[in-house]
mmCIF file of the N, C-alpha and C atoms, coordinates in Angstrom:
data_MODEL
# 
_entry.id   MODEL 
# 
loop_
_atom_site.group_PDB 
_atom_site.id 
_atom_site.type_symbol 
_atom_site.label_atom_id 
_atom_site.label_alt_id 
_atom_site.label_comp_id 
_atom_site.label_asym_id 
_atom_site.label_entity_id 
_atom_site.label_seq_id 
_atom_site.pdbx_PDB_ins_code 
_atom_site.Cartn_x 
_atom_site.Cartn_y 
_atom_site.Cartn_z 
_atom_site.occupancy 
_atom_site.B_iso_or_equiv 
_atom_site.pdbx_formal_charge 
_atom_site.auth_seq_id 
_atom_site.auth_comp_id 
_atom_site.auth_asym_id 
_atom_site.auth_atom_id 
_atom_site.pdbx_PDB_model_num 
ATOM 1   N N  . MET A 1 1  ? 145.583 130.680 131.730 1.00 0.00 ? 1  MET A N  1 
ATOM 2   C CA . MET A 1 1  ? 145.652 132.127 131.731 1.00 0.00 ? 1  MET A CA 1 
ATOM 3   C C  . MET A 1 1  ? 144.382 132.675 132.374 1.00 0.00 ? 1  MET A C  1 
ATOM 4   N N  . SER A 1 2  ? 144.497 133.758 133.076 1.00 0.00 ? 2  SER A N  1 
ATOM 5   C CA . SER A 1 2  ? 143.339 134.353 133.731 1.00 0.00 ? 2  SER A CA 1 
ATOM 6   C C  . SER A 1 2  ? 142.364 134.907 132.710 1.00 0.00 ? 2  SER A C  1 
ATOM 7   N N  . ALA A 1 3  ? 141.174 135.257 133.166 1.00 0.00 ? 3  ALA A N  1 
ATOM 8   C CA . ALA A 1 3  ? 140.155 135.812 132.276 1.00 0.00 ? 3  ALA A CA 1 
ATOM 9   C C  . ALA A 1 3  ? 140.653 137.089 131.608 1.00 0.00 ? 3  ALA A C  1 
ATOM 10  N N  . LEU A 1 4  ? 141.424 137.873 132.338 1.00 0.00 ? 4  LEU A N  1 
ATOM 11  C CA . LEU A 1 4  ? 141.949 139.104 131.760 1.00 0.00 ? 4  LEU A CA 1 
ATOM 12  C C  . LEU A 1 4  ? 143.153 138.827 130.875 1.00 0.00 ? 4  LEU A C  1 
ATOM 13  N N  . GLY A 1 5  ? 143.969 137.859 131.259 1.00 0.00 ? 5  GLY A N  1 
ATOM 14  C CA . GLY A 1 5  ? 145.117 137.457 130.468 1.00 0.00 ? 5  GLY A CA 1 
ATOM 15  C C  . GLY A 1 5  ? 146.123 138.574 130.284 1.00 0.00 ? 5  GLY A C  1 
ATOM 16  N N  . ASN A 1 6  ? 147.150 138.257 129.544 1.00 0.00 ? 6  ASN A N  1 
ATOM 17  C CA . ASN A 1 6  ? 148.156 139.253 129.196 1.00 0.00 ? 6  ASN A CA 1 
ATOM 18  C C  . ASN A 1 6  ? 147.768 139.901 127.883 1.00 0.00 ? 6  ASN A C  1 
ATOM 19  N N  . ARG A 1 7  ? 148.005 141.175 127.788 1.00 0.00 ? 7  ARG A N  1 
ATOM 20  C CA . ARG A 1 7  ? 147.716 141.900 126.555 1.00 0.00 ? 7  ARG A CA 1 
ATOM 21  C C  . ARG A 1 7  ? 148.659 141.411 125.478 1.00 0.00 ? 7  ARG A C  1 
ATOM 22  N N  . ARG A 1 8  ? 148.098 141.023 124.355 1.00 0.00 ? 8  ARG A N  1 
ATOM 23  C CA . ARG A 1 8  ? 148.916 140.569 123.237 1.00 0.00 ? 8  ARG A CA 1 
ATOM 24  C C  . ARG A 1 8  ? 149.205 141.762 122.339 1.00 0.00 ? 8  ARG A C  1 
ATOM 25  N N  . HIS A 1 9  ? 150.412 141.824 121.867 1.00 0.00 ? 9  HIS A N  1 
ATOM 26  C CA . HIS A 1 9  ? 150.791 142.866 120.929 1.00 0.00 ? 9  HIS A CA 1 
ATOM 27  C C  . HIS A 1 9  ? 151.260 142.192 119.657 1.00 0.00 ? 9  HIS A C  1 
ATOM 28  N N  . SER A 1 10 ? 150.591 142.480 118.579 1.00 0.00 ? 10 SER A N  1 
ATOM 29  C CA . SER A 1 10 ? 150.959 141.876 117.311 1.00 0.00 ? 10 SER A CA 1 
ATOM 30  C C  . SER A 1 10 ? 151.552 142.932 116.393 1.00 0.00 ? 10 SER A C  1 
ATOM 31  N N  . ILE A 1 11 ? 152.089 142.469 115.298 1.00 0.00 ? 11 ILE A N  1 
ATOM 32  C CA . ILE A 1 11 ? 152.578 143.389 114.277 1.00 0.00 ? 11 ILE A CA 1 
ATOM 33  C C  . ILE A 1 11 ? 151.433 144.295 113.834 1.00 0.00 ? 11 ILE A C  1 
ATOM 34  N N  . ILE A 1 12 ? 150.252 143.723 113.693 1.00 0.00 ? 12 ILE A N  1 
ATOM 35  C CA . ILE A 1 12 ? 149.094 144.497 113.231 1.00 0.00 ? 12 ILE A CA 1 
ATOM 36  C C  . ILE A 1 12 ? 148.727 145.576 114.240 1.00 0.00 ? 12 ILE A C  1 
ATOM 37  N N  . ASP A 1 13 ? 148.833 145.276 115.530 1.00 0.00 ? 13 ASP A N  1 
ATOM 38  C CA . ASP A 1 13 ? 148.549 146.293 116.549 1.00 0.00 ? 13 ASP A CA 1 
ATOM 39  C C  . ASP A 1 13 ? 149.476 147.497 116.416 1.00 0.00 ? 13 ASP A C  1 
ATOM 40  N N  . GLY A 1 14 ? 150.679 147.283 115.885 1.00 0.00 ? 14 GLY A N  1 
ATOM 41  C CA . GLY A 1 14 ? 151.659 148.353 115.754 1.00 0.00 ? 14 GLY A CA 1 
ATOM 42  C C  . GLY A 1 14 ? 151.570 149.130 114.449 1.00 0.00 ? 14 GLY A C  1 
ATOM 43  N N  . LEU A 1 15 ? 150.642 148.753 113.562 1.00 0.00 ? 15 LEU A N  1 
ATOM 44  C CA . LEU A 1 15 ? 150.503 149.460 112.296 1.00 0.00 ? 15 LEU A CA 1 
ATOM 45  C C  . LEU A 1 15 ? 149.896 150.844 112.503 1.00 0.00 ? 15 LEU A C  1 
ATOM 46  N N  . GLU A 1 16 ? 150.079 151.698 111.507 1.00 0.00 ? 16 GLU A N  1 
ATOM 47  C CA . GLU A 1 16 ? 149.421 153.005 111.534 1.00 0.00 ? 16 GLU A CA 1 
ATOM 48  C C  . GLU A 1 16 ? 147.913 152.784 111.677 1.00 0.00 ? 16 GLU A C  1 
ATOM 49  N N  . PRO A 1 17 ? 147.216 153.660 112.421 1.00 0.00 ? 17 PRO A N  1 
ATOM 50  C CA . PRO A 1 17 ? 145.785 153.456 112.664 1.00 0.00 ? 17 PRO A CA 1 
ATOM 51  C C  . PRO A 1 17 ? 144.942 153.259 111.399 1.00 0.00 ? 17 PRO A C  1 
ATOM 52  N N  . ASP A 1 18 ? 145.212 154.010 110.337 1.00 0.00 ? 18 ASP A N  1 
ATOM 53  C CA . ASP A 1 18 ? 144.405 153.854 109.126 1.00 0.00 ? 18 ASP A CA 1 
ATOM 54  C C  . ASP A 1 18 ? 144.644 152.499 108.459 1.00 0.00 ? 18 ASP A C  1 
ATOM 55  N N  . ILE A 1 19 ? 145.865 152.001 108.527 1.00 0.00 ? 19 ILE A N  1 
ATOM 56  C CA . ILE A 1 19 ? 146.166 150.682 107.961 1.00 0.00 ? 19 ILE A CA 1 
ATOM 57  C C  . ILE A 1 19 ? 145.513 149.596 108.811 1.00 0.00 ? 19 ILE A C  1 
ATOM 58  N N  . LYS A 1 20 ? 145.621 149.721 110.128 1.00 0.00 ? 20 LYS A N  1 
ATOM 59  C CA . LYS A 1 20 ? 144.993 148.745 111.036 1.00 0.00 ? 20 LYS A CA 1 
ATOM 60  C C  . LYS A 1 20 ? 143.482 148.740 110.845 1.00 0.00 ? 20 LYS A C  1 
ATOM 61  N N  . ASP A 1 21 ? 142.884 149.918 110.690 1.00 0.00 ? 21 ASP A N  1 
ATOM 62  C CA . ASP A 1 21 ? 141.435 149.994 110.462 1.00 0.00 ? 21 ASP A CA 1 
ATOM 63  C C  . ASP A 1 21 ? 141.053 149.271 109.169 1.00 0.00 ? 21 ASP A C  1 
ATOM 64  N N  . THR A 1 22 ? 141.872 149.436 108.138 1.00 0.00 ? 22 THR A N  1 
ATOM 65  C CA . THR A 1 22 ? 141.607 148.738 106.880 1.00 0.00 ? 22 THR A CA 1 
ATOM 66  C C  . THR A 1 22 ? 141.700 147.233 107.069 1.00 0.00 ? 22 THR A C  1 
ATOM 67  N N  . VAL A 1 23 ? 142.709 146.783 107.810 1.00 0.00 ? 23 VAL A N  1 
ATOM 68  C CA . VAL A 1 23 ? 142.858 145.349 108.085 1.00 0.00 ? 23 VAL A CA 1 
ATOM 69  C C  . VAL A 1 23 ? 141.624 144.835 108.834 1.00 0.00 ? 23 VAL A C  1 
ATOM 70  N N  . ASP A 1 24 ? 141.179 145.570 109.836 1.00 0.00 ? 24 ASP A N  1 
ATOM 71  C CA . ASP A 1 24 ? 139.988 145.152 110.590 1.00 0.00 ? 24 ASP A CA 1 
ATOM 72  C C  . ASP A 1 24 ? 138.766 145.062 109.681 1.00 0.00 ? 24 ASP A C  1 
ATOM 73  N N  . GLU A 1 25 ? 138.625 146.019 108.772 1.00 0.00 ? 25 GLU A N  1 
ATOM 74  C CA . GLU A 1 25 ? 137.506 145.980 107.813 1.00 0.00 ? 25 GLU A CA 1 
ATOM 75  C C  . GLU A 1 25 ? 137.641 144.792 106.861 1.00 0.00 ? 25 GLU A C  1 
ATOM 76  N N  . MET A 1 26 ? 138.864 144.489 106.452 1.00 0.00 ? 26 MET A N  1 
ATOM 77  C CA . MET A 1 26 ? 139.092 143.338 105.585 1.00 0.00 ? 26 MET A CA 1 
ATOM 78  C C  . MET A 1 26 ? 138.680 142.053 106.286 1.00 0.00 ? 26 MET A C  1 
ATOM 79  N N  . ILE A 1 27 ? 138.972 141.958 107.576 1.00 0.00 ? 27 ILE A N  1 
ATOM 80  C CA . ILE A 1 27 ? 138.577 140.775 108.343 1.00 0.00 ? 27 ILE A CA 1 
ATOM 81  C C  . ILE A 1 27 ? 137.056 140.670 108.369 1.00 0.00 ? 27 ILE A C  1 
ATOM 82  N N  . ARG A 1 28 ? 136.394 141.774 108.692 1.00 0.00 ? 28 ARG A N  1 
ATOM 83  C CA . ARG A 1 28 ? 134.922 141.770 108.747 1.00 0.00 ? 28 ARG A CA 1 
ATOM 84  C C  . ARG A 1 28 ? 134.303 141.413 107.398 1.00 0.00 ? 28 ARG A C  1 
ATOM 85  N N  . ALA A 1 29 ? 134.956 141.834 106.314 1.00 0.00 ? 29 ALA A N  1 
ATOM 86  C CA . ALA A 1 29 ? 134.436 141.603 104.969 1.00 0.00 ? 29 ALA A CA 1 
ATOM 87  C C  . ALA A 1 29 ? 134.763 140.212 104.433 1.00 0.00 ? 29 ALA A C  1 
ATOM 88  N N  . GLY A 1 30 ? 135.564 139.449 105.166 1.00 0.00 ? 30 GLY A N  1 
ATOM 89  C CA . GLY A 1 30 ? 135.846 138.076 104.770 1.00 0.00 ? 30 GLY A CA 1 
ATOM 90  C C  . GLY A 1 30 ? 137.013 137.891 103.822 1.00 0.00 ? 30 GLY A C  1 
ATOM 91  N N  . PHE A 1 31 ? 137.932 138.862 103.767 1.00 0.00 ? 31 PHE A N  1 
ATOM 92  C CA . PHE A 1 31 ? 139.127 138.692 102.952 1.00 0.00 ? 31 PHE A CA 1 
ATOM 93  C C  . PHE A 1 31 ? 139.938 137.508 103.477 1.00 0.00 ? 31 PHE A C  1 
ATOM 94  N N  . THR A 1 32 ? 140.683 136.866 102.601 1.00 0.00 ? 32 THR A N  1 
ATOM 95  C CA . THR A 1 32 ? 141.518 135.740 103.012 1.00 0.00 ? 32 THR A CA 1 
ATOM 96  C C  . THR A 1 32 ? 142.752 136.249 103.746 1.00 0.00 ? 32 THR A C  1 
ATOM 97  N N  . TYR A 1 33 ? 143.375 135.355 104.497 1.00 0.00 ? 33 TYR A N  1 
ATOM 98  C CA . TYR A 1 33 ? 144.618 135.708 105.181 1.00 0.00 ? 33 TYR A CA 1 
ATOM 99  C C  . TYR A 1 33 ? 145.658 136.171 104.165 1.00 0.00 ? 33 TYR A C  1 
ATOM 100 N N  . ARG A 1 34 ? 145.743 135.481 103.038 1.00 0.00 ? 34 ARG A N  1 
ATOM 101 C CA . ARG A 1 34 ? 146.718 135.840 101.997 1.00 0.00 ? 34 ARG A CA 1 
ATOM 102 C C  . ARG A 1 34 ? 146.459 137.265 101.502 1.00 0.00 ? 34 ARG A C  1 
ATOM 103 N N  . GLU A 1 35 ? 145.199 137.628 101.288 1.00 0.00 ? 35 GLU A N  1 
ATOM 104 C CA . GLU A 1 35 ? 144.874 138.982 100.828 1.00 0.00 ? 35 GLU A CA 1 
ATOM 105 C C  . GLU A 1 35 ? 145.265 140.030 101.873 1.00 0.00 ? 35 GLU A C  1 
ATOM 106 N N  . ILE A 1 36 ? 145.054 139.700 103.136 1.00 0.00 ? 36 ILE A N  1 
ATOM 107 C CA . ILE A 1 36 ? 145.429 140.624 104.217 1.00 0.00 ? 36 ILE A CA 1 
ATOM 108 C C  . ILE A 1 36 ? 146.943 140.753 104.298 1.00 0.00 ? 36 ILE A C  1 
ATOM 109 N N  . VAL A 1 37 ? 147.656 139.624 104.202 1.00 0.00 ? 37 VAL A N  1 
ATOM 110 C CA . VAL A 1 37 ? 149.117 139.656 104.207 1.00 0.00 ? 37 VAL A CA 1 
ATOM 111 C C  . VAL A 1 37 ? 149.620 140.513 103.047 1.00 0.00 ? 37 VAL A C  1 
ATOM 112 N N  . ASP A 1 38 ? 149.071 140.295 101.856 1.00 0.00 ? 38 ASP A N  1 
ATOM 113 C CA . ASP A 1 38 ? 149.511 141.054 100.687 1.00 0.00 ? 38 ASP A CA 1 
ATOM 114 C C  . ASP A 1 38 ? 149.282 142.549 100.886 1.00 0.00 ? 38 ASP A C  1 
ATOM 115 N N  . TYR A 1 39 ? 148.126 142.918 101.440 1.00 0.00 ? 39 TYR A N  1 
ATOM 116 C CA . TYR A 1 39 ? 147.844 144.339 101.687 1.00 0.00 ? 39 TYR A CA 1 
ATOM 117 C C  . TYR A 1 39 ? 148.872 144.933 102.662 1.00 0.00 ? 39 TYR A C  1 
ATOM 118 N N  . ILE A 1 40 ? 149.116 144.229 103.762 1.00 0.00 ? 40 ILE A N  1 
ATOM 119 C CA . ILE A 1 40 ? 150.054 144.743 104.767 1.00 0.00 ? 40 ILE A CA 1 
ATOM 120 C C  . ILE A 1 40 ? 151.454 144.869 104.175 1.00 0.00 ? 40 ILE A C  1 
ATOM 121 N N  . ARG A 1 41 ? 151.856 143.879 103.410 1.00 0.00 ? 41 ARG A N  1 
ATOM 122 C CA . ARG A 1 41 ? 153.180 143.934 102.786 1.00 0.00 ? 41 ARG A CA 1 
ATOM 123 C C  . ARG A 1 41 ? 153.286 145.102 101.807 1.00 0.00 ? 41 ARG A C  1 
ATOM 124 N N  . GLU A 1 42 ? 152.182 145.419 101.114 1.00 0.00 ? 42 GLU A N  1 
ATOM 125 C CA . GLU A 1 42 ? 152.177 146.565 100.198 1.00 0.00 ? 42 GLU A CA 1 
ATOM 126 C C  . GLU A 1 42 ? 152.428 147.878 100.938 1.00 0.00 ? 42 GLU A C  1 
ATOM 127 N N  . THR A 1 43 ? 152.124 147.902 102.241 1.00 0.00 ? 43 THR A N  1 
ATOM 128 C CA . THR A 1 43 ? 152.358 149.123 103.028 1.00 0.00 ? 43 THR A CA 1 
ATOM 129 C C  . THR A 1 43 ? 153.789 149.187 103.550 1.00 0.00 ? 43 THR A C  1 
ATOM 130 N N  . GLY A 1 44 ? 154.576 148.137 103.263 1.00 0.00 ? 44 GLY A N  1 
ATOM 131 C CA . GLY A 1 44 ? 155.979 148.141 103.662 1.00 0.00 ? 44 GLY A CA 1 
ATOM 132 C C  . GLY A 1 44 ? 156.296 147.374 104.926 1.00 0.00 ? 44 GLY A C  1 
ATOM 133 N N  . THR A 1 45 ? 155.329 146.655 105.450 1.00 0.00 ? 45 THR A N  1 
ATOM 134 C CA . THR A 1 45 ? 155.547 145.866 106.672 1.00 0.00 ? 45 THR A CA 1 
ATOM 135 C C  . THR A 1 45 ? 155.581 144.388 106.316 1.00 0.00 ? 45 THR A C  1 
ATOM 136 N N  . GLU A 1 46 ? 156.619 143.707 106.739 1.00 0.00 ? 46 GLU A N  1 
ATOM 137 C CA . GLU A 1 46 ? 156.730 142.260 106.517 1.00 0.00 ? 46 GLU A CA 1 
ATOM 138 C C  . GLU A 1 46 ? 155.910 141.547 107.586 1.00 0.00 ? 46 GLU A C  1 
ATOM 139 N N  . ILE A 1 47 ? 155.104 140.583 107.158 1.00 0.00 ? 47 ILE A N  1 
ATOM 140 C CA . ILE A 1 47 ? 154.236 139.843 108.088 1.00 0.00 ? 47 ILE A CA 1 
ATOM 141 C C  . ILE A 1 47 ? 153.980 138.455 107.523 1.00 0.00 ? 47 ILE A C  1 
ATOM 142 N N  . SER A 1 48 ? 153.762 137.497 108.402 1.00 0.00 ? 48 SER A N  1 
ATOM 143 C CA . SER A 1 48 ? 153.487 136.122 107.969 1.00 0.00 ? 48 SER A CA 1 
ATOM 144 C C  . SER A 1 48 ? 151.991 135.829 108.045 1.00 0.00 ? 48 SER A C  1 
ATOM 145 N N  . ILE A 1 49 ? 151.598 134.779 107.363 1.00 0.00 ? 49 ILE A N  1 
ATOM 146 C CA . ILE A 1 49 ? 150.200 134.340 107.439 1.00 0.00 ? 49 ILE A CA 1 
ATOM 147 C C  . ILE A 1 49 ? 149.873 133.932 108.873 1.00 0.00 ? 49 ILE A C  1 
ATOM 148 N N  . GLY A 1 50 ? 150.835 133.317 109.563 1.00 0.00 ? 50 GLY A N  1 
ATOM 149 C CA . GLY A 1 50 ? 150.614 132.919 110.959 1.00 0.00 ? 50 GLY A CA 1 
ATOM 150 C C  . GLY A 1 50 ? 150.298 134.104 111.850 1.00 0.00 ? 50 GLY A C  1 
ATOM 151 N N  . SER A 1 51 ? 150.999 135.209 111.639 1.00 0.00 ? 51 SER A N  1 
ATOM 152 C CA . SER A 1 51 ? 150.725 136.417 112.424 1.00 0.00 ? 51 SER A CA 1 
ATOM 153 C C  . SER A 1 51 ? 149.314 136.928 112.169 1.00 0.00 ? 51 SER A C  1 
ATOM 154 N N  . VAL A 1 52 ? 148.916 136.912 110.898 1.00 0.00 ? 52 VAL A N  1 
ATOM 155 C CA . VAL A 1 52 ? 147.558 137.360 110.558 1.00 0.00 ? 52 VAL A CA 1 
ATOM 156 C C  . VAL A 1 52 ? 146.534 136.411 111.169 1.00 0.00 ? 52 VAL A C  1 
ATOM 157 N N  . HIS A 1 53 ? 146.792 135.111 111.067 1.00 0.00 ? 53 HIS A N  1 
ATOM 158 C CA . HIS A 1 53 ? 145.871 134.127 111.642 1.00 0.00 ? 53 HIS A CA 1 
ATOM 159 C C  . HIS A 1 53 ? 145.663 134.372 113.136 1.00 0.00 ? 53 HIS A C  1 
ATOM 160 N N  . ARG A 1 54 ? 146.751 134.577 113.871 1.00 0.00 ? 54 ARG A N  1 
ATOM 161 C CA . ARG A 1 54 ? 146.633 134.822 115.321 1.00 0.00 ? 54 ARG A CA 1 
ATOM 162 C C  . ARG A 1 54 ? 145.867 136.114 115.595 1.00 0.00 ? 54 ARG A C  1 
ATOM 163 N N  . TYR A 1 55 ? 146.145 137.163 114.823 1.00 0.00 ? 55 TYR A N  1 
ATOM 164 C CA . TYR A 1 55 ? 145.434 138.430 115.020 1.00 0.00 ? 55 TYR A CA 1 
ATOM 165 C C  . TYR A 1 55 ? 143.937 138.249 114.752 1.00 0.00 ? 55 TYR A C  1 
ATOM 166 N N  . VAL A 1 56 ? 143.600 137.567 113.666 1.00 0.00 ? 56 VAL A N  1 
ATOM 167 C CA . VAL A 1 56 ? 142.188 137.346 113.320 1.00 0.00 ? 56 VAL A CA 1 
ATOM 168 C C  . VAL A 1 56 ? 141.496 136.543 114.413 1.00 0.00 ? 56 VAL A C  1 
ATOM 169 N N  . LYS A 1 57 ? 142.166 135.529 114.910 1.00 0.00 ? 57 LYS A N  1 
ATOM 170 C CA . LYS A 1 57 ? 141.594 134.699 115.981 1.00 0.00 ? 57 LYS A CA 1 
ATOM 171 C C  . LYS A 1 57 ? 141.254 135.560 117.195 1.00 0.00 ? 57 LYS A C  1 
ATOM 172 N N  . HIS A 1 58 ? 142.190 136.390 117.626 1.00 0.00 ? 58 HIS A N  1 
ATOM 173 C CA . HIS A 1 58 ? 141.950 137.238 118.801 1.00 0.00 ? 58 HIS A CA 1 
ATOM 174 C C  . HIS A 1 58 ? 140.945 138.345 118.494 1.00 0.00 ? 58 HIS A C  1 
ATOM 175 N N  . PHE A 1 59 ? 140.964 138.853 117.284 1.00 0.00 ? 59 PHE A N  1 
ATOM 176 C CA . PHE A 1 59 ? 139.998 139.865 116.853 1.00 0.00 ? 59 PHE A CA 1 
ATOM 177 C C  . PHE A 1 59 ? 138.585 139.303 116.963 1.00 0.00 ? 59 PHE A C  1 
ATOM 178 N N  . ARG A 1 60 ? 138.380 138.108 116.438 1.00 0.00 ? 60 ARG A N  1 
ATOM 179 C CA . ARG A 1 60 ? 137.047 137.482 116.486 1.00 0.00 ? 60 ARG A CA 1 
ATOM 180 C C  . ARG A 1 60 ? 136.635 137.148 117.914 1.00 0.00 ? 60 ARG A C  1 
ATOM 181 N N  . GLU A 1 61 ? 137.575 136.695 118.727 1.00 0.00 ? 61 GLU A N  1 
ATOM 182 C CA . GLU A 1 61 ? 137.259 136.418 120.137 1.00 0.00 ? 61 GLU A CA 1 
ATOM 183 C C  . GLU A 1 61 ? 136.822 137.702 120.844 1.00 0.00 ? 61 GLU A C  1 
ATOM 184 N N  . SER A 1 62 ? 137.493 138.800 120.553 1.00 0.00 ? 62 SER A N  1 
ATOM 185 C CA . SER A 1 62 ? 137.128 140.089 121.158 1.00 0.00 ? 62 SER A CA 1 
ATOM 186 C C  . SER A 1 62 ? 135.735 140.517 120.716 1.00 0.00 ? 62 SER A C  1 
ATOM 187 N N  . LEU A 1 63 ? 135.421 140.325 119.436 1.00 0.00 ? 63 LEU A N  1 
ATOM 188 C CA . LEU A 1 63 ? 134.085 140.671 118.948 1.00 0.00 ? 63 LEU A CA 1 
ATOM 189 C C  . LEU A 1 63 ? 133.010 139.833 119.645 1.00 0.00 ? 63 LEU A C  1 
ATOM 190 N N  . GLU A 1 64 ? 133.291 138.552 119.832 1.00 0.00 ? 64 GLU A N  1 
ATOM 191 C CA . GLU A 1 64 ? 132.328 137.682 120.509 1.00 0.00 ? 64 GLU A CA 1 
ATOM 192 C C  . GLU A 1 64 ? 132.100 138.127 121.956 1.00 0.00 ? 64 GLU A C  1 
ATOM 193 N N  . ARG A 1 65 ? 133.191 138.491 122.657 1.00 0.00 ? 65 ARG A N  1 
ATOM 194 C CA . ARG A 1 65 ? 133.039 138.977 124.035 1.00 0.00 ? 65 ARG A CA 1 
ATOM 195 C C  . ARG A 1 65 ? 132.224 140.256 124.053 1.00 0.00 ? 65 ARG A C  1 
ATOM 196 N N  . LEU A 1 66 ? 132.471 141.145 123.112 1.00 0.00 ? 66 LEU A N  1 
ATOM 197 C CA . LEU A 1 66 ? 131.724 142.397 123.034 1.00 0.00 ? 66 LEU A CA 1 
ATOM 198 C C  . LEU A 1 66 ? 130.251 142.134 122.760 1.00 0.00 ? 66 LEU A C  1 
ATOM 199 N N  . ARG A 1 67 ? 129.976 141.210 121.850 1.00 0.00 ? 67 ARG A N  1 
ATOM 200 C CA . ARG A 1 67 ? 128.574 140.862 121.557 1.00 0.00 ? 67 ARG A CA 1 
ATOM 201 C C  . ARG A 1 67 ? 127.885 140.283 122.797 1.00 0.00 ? 67 ARG A C  1 
ATOM 202 N N  . ALA A 1 68 ? 128.584 139.438 123.522 1.00 0.00 ? 68 ALA A N  1 
ATOM 203 C CA . ALA A 1 68 ? 128.003 138.825 124.715 1.00 0.00 ? 68 ALA A CA 1 
ATOM 204 C C  . ALA A 1 68 ? 127.697 139.877 125.776 1.00 0.00 ? 68 ALA A C  1 
ATOM 205 N N  . VAL A 1 69 ? 128.626 140.793 125.996 1.00 0.00 ? 69 VAL A N  1 
ATOM 206 C CA . VAL A 1 69 ? 128.411 141.857 126.982 1.00 0.00 ? 69 VAL A CA 1 
ATOM 207 C C  . VAL A 1 69 ? 127.267 142.760 126.536 1.00 0.00 ? 69 VAL A C  1 
ATOM 208 N N  . SER A 1 70 ? 127.232 143.106 125.253 1.00 0.00 ? 70 SER A N  1 
ATOM 209 C CA . SER A 1 70 ? 126.173 143.968 124.731 1.00 0.00 ? 70 SER A CA 1 
ATOM 210 C C  . SER A 1 70 ? 124.814 143.303 124.883 1.00 0.00 ? 70 SER A C  1 
ATOM 211 N N  . TYR A 1 71 ? 124.744 141.996 124.572 1.00 0.00 ? 71 TYR A N  1 
ATOM 212 C CA . TYR A 1 71 ? 123.496 141.266 124.687 1.00 0.00 ? 71 TYR A CA 1 
ATOM 213 C C  . TYR A 1 71 ? 123.035 141.221 126.139 1.00 0.00 ? 71 TYR A C  1 
ATOM 214 N N  . THR A 1 72 ? 123.961 140.943 127.049 1.00 0.00 ? 72 THR A N  1 
ATOM 215 C CA . THR A 1 72 ? 123.630 140.891 128.475 1.00 0.00 ? 72 THR A CA 1 
ATOM 216 C C  . THR A 1 72 ? 123.130 142.250 128.947 1.00 0.00 ? 72 THR A C  1 
ATOM 217 N N  . HIS A 1 73 ? 123.799 143.311 128.534 1.00 0.00 ? 73 HIS A N  1 
ATOM 218 C CA . HIS A 1 73 ? 123.388 144.668 128.917 1.00 0.00 ? 73 HIS A CA 1 
ATOM 219 C C  . HIS A 1 73 ? 122.005 144.987 128.361 1.00 0.00 ? 73 HIS A C  1 
ATOM 220 N N  . LEU A 1 74 ? 121.759 144.640 127.107 1.00 0.00 ? 74 LEU A N  1 
ATOM 221 C CA . LEU A 1 74 ? 120.461 144.885 126.482 1.00 0.00 ? 74 LEU A CA 1 
ATOM 222 C C  . LEU A 1 74 ? 119.359 144.127 127.213 1.00 0.00 ? 74 LEU A C  1 
ATOM 223 N N  . ARG A 1 75 ? 119.608 142.865 127.524 1.00 0.00 ? 75 ARG A N  1 
ATOM 224 C CA . ARG A 1 75 ? 118.597 142.052 128.234 1.00 0.00 ? 75 ARG A CA 1 
ATOM 225 C C  . ARG A 1 75 ? 118.324 142.629 129.608 1.00 0.00 ? 75 ARG A C  1 
ATOM 226 N N  . ALA A 1 76 ? 119.339 143.091 130.319 1.00 0.00 ? 76 ALA A N  1 
ATOM 227 C CA . ALA A 1 76 ? 119.144 143.675 131.639 1.00 0.00 ? 76 ALA A CA 1 
ATOM 228 C C  . ALA A 1 76 ? 118.309 144.950 131.528 1.00 0.00 ? 76 ALA A C  1 
ATOM 229 N N  . HIS A 1 77 ? 118.569 145.747 130.516 1.00 0.00 ? 77 HIS A N  1 
ATOM 230 C CA . HIS A 1 77 ? 117.815 146.984 130.313 1.00 0.00 ? 77 HIS A CA 1 
ATOM 231 C C  . HIS A 1 77 ? 116.350 146.682 129.983 1.00 0.00 ? 77 HIS A C  1 
ATOM 232 N N  . GLU A 1 78 ? 116.124 145.678 129.142 1.00 0.00 ? 78 GLU A N  1 
ATOM 233 C CA . GLU A 1 78 ? 114.752 145.287 128.801 1.00 0.00 ? 78 GLU A CA 1 
ATOM 234 C C  . GLU A 1 78 ? 114.009 144.801 130.044 1.00 0.00 ? 78 GLU A C  1 
ATOM 235 N N  . THR A 1 79 ? 114.686 144.032 130.884 1.00 0.00 ? 79 THR A N  1 
ATOM 236 C CA . THR A 1 79 ? 114.067 143.525 132.107 1.00 0.00 ? 79 THR A CA 1 
ATOM 237 C C  . THR A 1 79 ? 113.730 144.663 133.054 1.00 0.00 ? 79 THR A C  1 
ATOM 238 N N  . ASP A 1 80 ? 114.624 145.641 133.177 1.00 0.00 ? 80 ASP A N  1 
ATOM 239 C CA . ASP A 1 80 ? 114.402 146.785 134.064 1.00 0.00 ? 80 ASP A CA 1 
ATOM 240 C C  . ASP A 1 80 ? 113.170 147.583 133.681 1.00 0.00 ? 80 ASP A C  1 
ATOM 241 N N  . GLN A 1 81 ? 112.887 147.690 132.407 1.00 0.00 ? 81 GLN A N  1 
ATOM 242 C CA . GLN A 1 81 ? 111.759 148.525 132.002 1.00 0.00 ? 81 GLN A CA 1 
ATOM 243 C C  . GLN A 1 81 ? 110.415 147.892 132.361 1.00 0.00 ? 81 GLN A C  1 
ATOM 244 N N  . TYR A 1 82 ? 110.397 146.607 132.683 1.00 0.00 ? 82 TYR A N  1 
ATOM 245 C CA . TYR A 1 82 ? 109.159 145.938 133.051 1.00 0.00 ? 82 TYR A CA 1 
ATOM 246 C C  . TYR A 1 82 ? 108.972 145.820 134.564 1.00 0.00 ? 82 TYR A C  1 
ATOM 247 N N  . LEU A 1 83 ? 109.928 146.320 135.324 1.00 0.00 ? 83 LEU A N  1 
ATOM 248 C CA . LEU A 1 83 ? 109.819 146.231 136.786 1.00 0.00 ? 83 LEU A CA 1 
ATOM 249 C C  . LEU A 1 83 ? 109.010 147.355 137.346 1.00 0.00 ? 83 LEU A C  1 
# 
């Protein structure tokens, strides 16, 4: 797959924004997949642990890419100020 790849759409991506935001916070806080599944199911959406696992995997990969870009940008800015 190319660096840009195809946009993945998960069940979680289709949730109401406030529910998705809660799921993202649960991931950051270290909730288990089972706890995330239970929360989503409580909102009326059926979801599997596998779906949550895939979403978490891509969520973490996105965070890592963002951190890498931010770090590179910060380092470039620091270097510029000494030129």
